[in-house]
C-alpha positions as CSV (number, residue, x, y, z in Angstrom):
1,X,117.5,115.3,94.4
2,X,120.0,114.1,97.0
3,X,118.8,114.1,100.6
4,X,121.1,115.2,103.4
5,X,121.8,112.4,105.9
6,X,124.3,111.9,108.7
7,X,127.6,110.7,107.5
8,X,127.2,107.4,109.3
9,X,124.3,106.4,107.1
10,X,124.2,105.1,103.5
11,X,121.0,104.3,101.7
12,X,121.3,101.6,99.1
13,X,118.3,102.2,96.8
14,X,117.5,98.9,95.1
15,X,115.1,97.9,92.3
16,X,111.6,96.9,93.2
17,X,112.4,93.2,93.6
18,X,114.6,94.1,96.6
19,X,113.8,96.5,99.3
20,X,116.2,99.4,100.0
21,X,119.0,98.7,102.4
22,X,120.3,101.2,105.0
23,X,123.9,100.7,106.0
24,X,125.2,102.2,109.2
25,X,128.9,102.9,110.1
26,X,129.3,101.8,113.7
27,X,133.0,102.5,113.8
28,X,134.8,99.1,113.9
29,X,131.8,97.4,112.3
30,X,128.7,98.1,110.2
31,X,125.0,97.3,110.6
32,X,122.2,97.1,108.0
33,X,118.4,97.6,108.0
34,X,116.7,95.1,105.6
35,X,118.5,92.9,103.1
36,X,116.5,92.6,99.9
37,X,115.3,89.6,98.0
38,X,117.1,86.2,97.9
39,X,118.0,86.3,94.2
40,X,119.9,89.5,94.9
41,X,121.6,88.2,98.0
42,X,125.1,87.9,96.3
43,X,124.8,91.5,95.1
44,X,123.7,92.6,98.6
45,X,126.8,91.0,100.1
46,X,129.0,92.6,97.5
47,X,127.6,96.0,98.3
48,X,128.0,95.6,102.0
49,X,131.6,94.4,101.5
50,X,132.4,97.4,99.3
51,X,131.0,99.9,101.7
52,X,132.3,98.2,104.9
53,X,135.9,98.4,103.6
54,X,137.1,95.3,105.5
55,X,135.0,95.8,108.6
56,X,132.5,93.1,109.7
57,X,128.7,93.3,109.5
58,X,127.6,92.6,113.1
59,X,123.9,93.4,113.0
60,X,120.9,92.9,110.7
61,X,117.7,94.7,111.5
62,X,114.5,93.8,109.7
63,X,111.5,96.1,109.6
64,X,109.3,93.2,108.7
65,X,109.6,89.7,107.3
66,X,108.3,90.0,103.7
67,X,110.7,88.2,101.3
68,X,111.9,91.3,99.7
69,X,113.2,92.7,103.0
70,X,114.8,89.5,104.5
71,X,116.1,87.6,101.5
72,X,119.7,88.5,102.1
73,X,119.6,87.6,105.8
74,X,120.9,84.0,105.4
75,X,123.9,84.8,103.2
76,X,125.0,87.8,105.2
77,X,124.6,86.0,108.5
78,X,126.6,83.0,107.1
79,X,129.3,85.2,105.6
80,X,129.8,87.2,108.8
81,X,129.2,84.3,111.3
82,X,132.7,84.7,112.7
83,X,131.9,88.3,113.6
84,X,128.8,87.1,115.5
85,X,126.3,88.8,113.1
86,X,122.9,89.0,114.8
87,X,119.4,89.4,113.3
88,X,116.7,91.4,115.0
89,X,113.1,91.0,113.9
90,X,109.6,92.2,115.0
91,X,108.1,89.7,117.5
92,X,104.9,88.8,115.7
93,X,106.3,85.9,113.6
94,X,109.3,84.9,115.7
95,X,107.9,81.4,116.3
96,X,107.3,81.0,112.6
97,X,110.9,82.0,111.9
98,X,112.2,79.5,114.5
99,X,110.1,76.7,113.0
100,X,110.6,78.1,109.4
101,X,106.9,77.9,108.7
102,X,106.8,79.2,105.1
103,X,103.0,79.4,105.2
104,X,102.8,81.6,108.3
105,X,105.7,83.7,106.9
106,X,103.7,84.1,103.6
107,X,106.5,82.8,101.4
108,X,104.4,79.8,100.2
109,X,101.1,81.8,99.9
110,X,102.7,84.5,97.8
111,X,104.7,82.1,95.6
112,X,108.0,83.7,96.7
113,X,111.3,82.4,98.1
114,X,113.5,83.1,101.1
115,X,116.5,81.2,102.5
116,X,116.2,80.1,106.1
117,X,117.8,82.3,108.7
118,X,117.9,82.4,112.5
119,X,116.9,85.4,114.5
120,X,118.6,86.5,117.7
121,X,116.6,89.4,119.2
122,X,113.2,91.0,118.9
123,X,112.2,94.6,118.0
124,X,109.3,95.7,120.2
125,X,107.4,99.0,119.9
126,X,109.1,101.5,122.0
127,X,112.5,99.8,121.9
128,X,115.6,102.0,121.3
129,X,118.4,101.0,118.9
130,X,121.8,102.6,118.4
131,X,122.8,102.4,114.8
132,X,125.6,104.6,113.3
133,X,126.0,106.3,116.6
134,X,122.4,107.5,116.4
135,X,119.4,106.7,118.5
136,X,116.5,105.1,116.7
137,X,113.1,104.5,118.3
138,X,111.1,101.5,117.2
139,X,107.6,102.3,116.1
140,X,105.0,99.7,115.4
141,X,103.3,100.3,112.0
142,X,100.9,97.6,111.1
143,X,98.8,97.9,107.9
144,X,100.8,96.6,104.9
145,X,102.0,93.9,107.3
146,X,100.5,93.3,110.8
147,X,104.0,93.1,112.4
148,X,105.9,95.8,110.6
149,X,108.0,98.4,112.4
150,X,109.6,101.7,111.5
151,X,112.7,103.4,112.9
152,X,112.7,107.1,113.9
153,X,115.6,109.3,114.7
154,X,114.3,112.4,116.5
155,X,117.5,114.4,116.5
156,X,117.7,114.5,112.7
157,X,114.0,113.9,112.1
158,X,114.7,110.9,109.9
159,X,112.1,108.1,109.5
160,X,112.9,104.7,108.0
161,X,109.3,104.0,107.0
162,X,109.6,100.5,105.5
163,X,106.4,100.0,103.4
164,X,104.2,102.2,105.5
165,X,104.9,105.3,103.4
166,X,106.5,105.7,100.0
167,X,106.8,108.9,98.0
168,X,103.8,107.7,96.0
169,X,101.8,105.4,98.1
170,X,102.6,102.5,100.4
171,X,102.8,98.7,100.3
172,X,99.8,96.6,99.4
173,X,97.4,96.0,102.3
174,X,97.8,92.2,102.6
175,X,95.8,91.6,105.9
176,X,92.5,92.6,104.2
177,X,92.7,89.8,101.7
178,X,92.9,87.3,104.6
179,X,89.7,88.8,106.1
180,X,91.7,90.7,108.7
181,X,91.8,94.4,109.5
182,X,94.4,96.4,107.6
183,X,93.0,99.7,106.3
184,X,92.4,101.1,109.8
185,X,95.9,100.1,110.9
186,X,97.4,101.7,107.8
187,X,95.5,104.9,108.5
188,X,96.9,104.9,112.1
189,X,100.4,104.4,110.7
190,X,100.0,107.4,108.4
191,X,98.8,109.4,111.4
192,X,101.8,108.3,113.4
193,X,104.1,109.4,110.7
194,X,102.4,112.8,110.5
195,X,102.6,113.2,114.3
196,X,106.4,112.7,114.2
197,X,106.7,115.2,111.3
198,X,109.9,113.7,109.8
199,X,112.2,115.9,107.7
200,X,113.4,112.9,105.7
201,X,111.7,109.6,104.9
202,X,113.7,106.6,103.8
203,X,111.1,104.3,102.3
204,X,111.3,100.6,101.7
205,X,111.2,101.2,98.0
206,X,112.2,104.3,96.0
207,X,114.4,107.2,96.8
208,X,114.5,109.0,100.1
209,X,112.3,112.2,100.1
210,X,111.7,115.3,102.0
211,X,108.2,116.5,100.9
212,X,106.6,114.3,103.5
213,X,103.4,116.3,103.7
214,X,102.6,115.8,100.0
215,X,103.5,112.1,100.3
216,X,101.1,111.7,103.2
217,X,98.3,113.4,101.3
218,X,98.8,111.1,98.3
219,X,98.9,108.1,100.6
220,X,95.7,109.2,102.5
221,X,93.9,109.6,99.2
222,X,95.0,106.2,98.0
223,X,94.0,104.6,101.2
224,X,90.5,106.2,101.1
225,X,90.0,104.8,97.6
226,X,91.1,101.3,98.6
227,X,89.1,101.2,101.8
228,X,86.0,102.3,100.0
229,X,86.3,99.4,97.5
230,X,88.1,96.4,99.1
231,X,88.0,94.5,95.8
232,X,90.2,97.2,94.4
233,X,92.8,96.5,97.0
234,X,92.5,92.8,96.2
235,X,93.1,93.4,92.5
236,X,96.2,95.5,93.5
237,X,97.5,92.7,95.6
238,X,97.0,90.2,92.8
239,X,98.8,92.4,90.3
240,X,101.7,93.1,92.8
241,X,102.3,89.4,93.3
242,X,102.4,88.6,89.6
243,X,104.6,91.6,88.8
244,X,107.0,90.7,91.7
245,X,107.4,87.1,90.4
246,X,108.1,88.4,86.9
247,X,110.7,90.8,88.2
248,X,112.6,87.7,89.4
249,X,111.8,85.3,86.5
250,X,111.8,88.0,83.8
251,X,110.0,85.7,81.3
252,X,107.7,82.7,81.6
253,X,105.0,80.8,79.6
254,X,101.5,82.1,80.6
255,X,100.4,78.5,81.4
256,X,103.4,78.1,83.7
257,X,102.6,81.4,85.4
258,X,99.0,80.3,86.0
259,X,100.2,76.9,87.3
260,X,102.6,78.6,89.7
261,X,100.0,80.8,91.3
262,X,97.4,78.1,91.4
263,X,99.7,76.5,94.0
264,X,100.3,79.7,95.9
265,X,97.3,80.3,98.3
266,X,96.9,84.1,98.0
267,X,95.7,84.4,94.4
268,X,93.1,81.6,94.6
269,X,92.0,83.2,97.9
270,X,91.6,86.6,96.3
271,X,89.6,85.1,93.5
272,X,87.4,83.0,95.8
273,X,86.8,85.9,98.2
274,X,86.2,88.7,95.7
275,X,85.8,87.7,92.1
276,X,84.3,84.1,91.9
277,X,85.7,83.3,88.5
278,X,87.3,80.2,87.1
279,X,90.9,80.6,88.3
280,X,92.4,80.5,84.8
281,X,90.0,83.2,83.7
282,X,90.8,85.3,86.8
283,X,94.6,85.0,86.1
284,X,94.3,85.8,82.4
285,X,92.2,88.9,83.3
286,X,94.8,90.0,85.8
287,X,97.7,89.5,83.3
288,X,95.7,91.5,80.7
289,X,95.4,94.3,83.3
290,X,99.1,94.3,83.9
291,X,99.8,94.4,80.2
292,X,97.4,97.3,79.7
293,X,99.2,99.2,82.5
294,X,102.5,98.7,80.6
295,X,104.0,96.6,83.5
296,X,104.4,93.4,81.4
297,X,104.1,92.2,77.8
298,X,102.2,89.1,76.5
299,X,103.1,87.6,73.2
300,X,102.6,84.1,71.7
301,X,101.7,82.7,75.1
302,X,104.7,84.1,76.9
303,X,104.7,86.8,79.6
304,X,107.6,89.1,80.0
305,X,108.5,91.6,82.6
306,X,108.7,95.2,81.4
307,X,111.1,97.5,83.3
308,X,110.4,101.1,83.9
């Protein structure tokens, strides 16, 4: 089902390795919200060039700094440097971006990649942006990520929800595996969305949708289940990280997969905090769970991503 949006907006729905991108027609230039994963950066640039029709990209806005939302920043910023392309990010990790601290930015702990970029301005809760000739209010939405923001247009009742709300769920609650609060913040983010009563939600992943009430009900039920059993959330995070890496790598030896995540802090942390198994046993169990779900296949010691 297509969703009616103002003509100055184009939603580029990407695969799950890359977040969706929202391109705005600003007249003589274009702007974009979120830029996908680094391995898709050339494709992201090609999409922007095609839709911009010779006009420059002058602004990149990031809802949060996870690798699948900022991986195209560096290439786009470099390509449009002569046009003065700027990058706006939420303030929580601004110092980490300046120092390019891949631990604080979670790229090393998750075993993911991102090319270094330079930010120019910050997006604070309550700020107002003009994109595509429309007013967008910046709304803080911690939960999936402590520093995430959403963008809300009241005139058309459109919400760019990032990973706070998808049609079927929301992004994994990463703070909880660090021993920090995340479930309460996610609950508040869902209440914030409900309070604004958007007509259309443009999620960070998946197609835009209009049955927002039903999506909120599904998200609340999922959150209740995760909050009642934090180990369930931890298992989900572990599976998400492995699946994400396989979306990029496509196929890898099981031993190489285990070795990769042994060096990435999050999976050992999850095992140590929740499951207390030998790490290889924990990894093999998680891979088996993914295979049982149909997300991957395992054959002769090789692990392959499975699409769909």
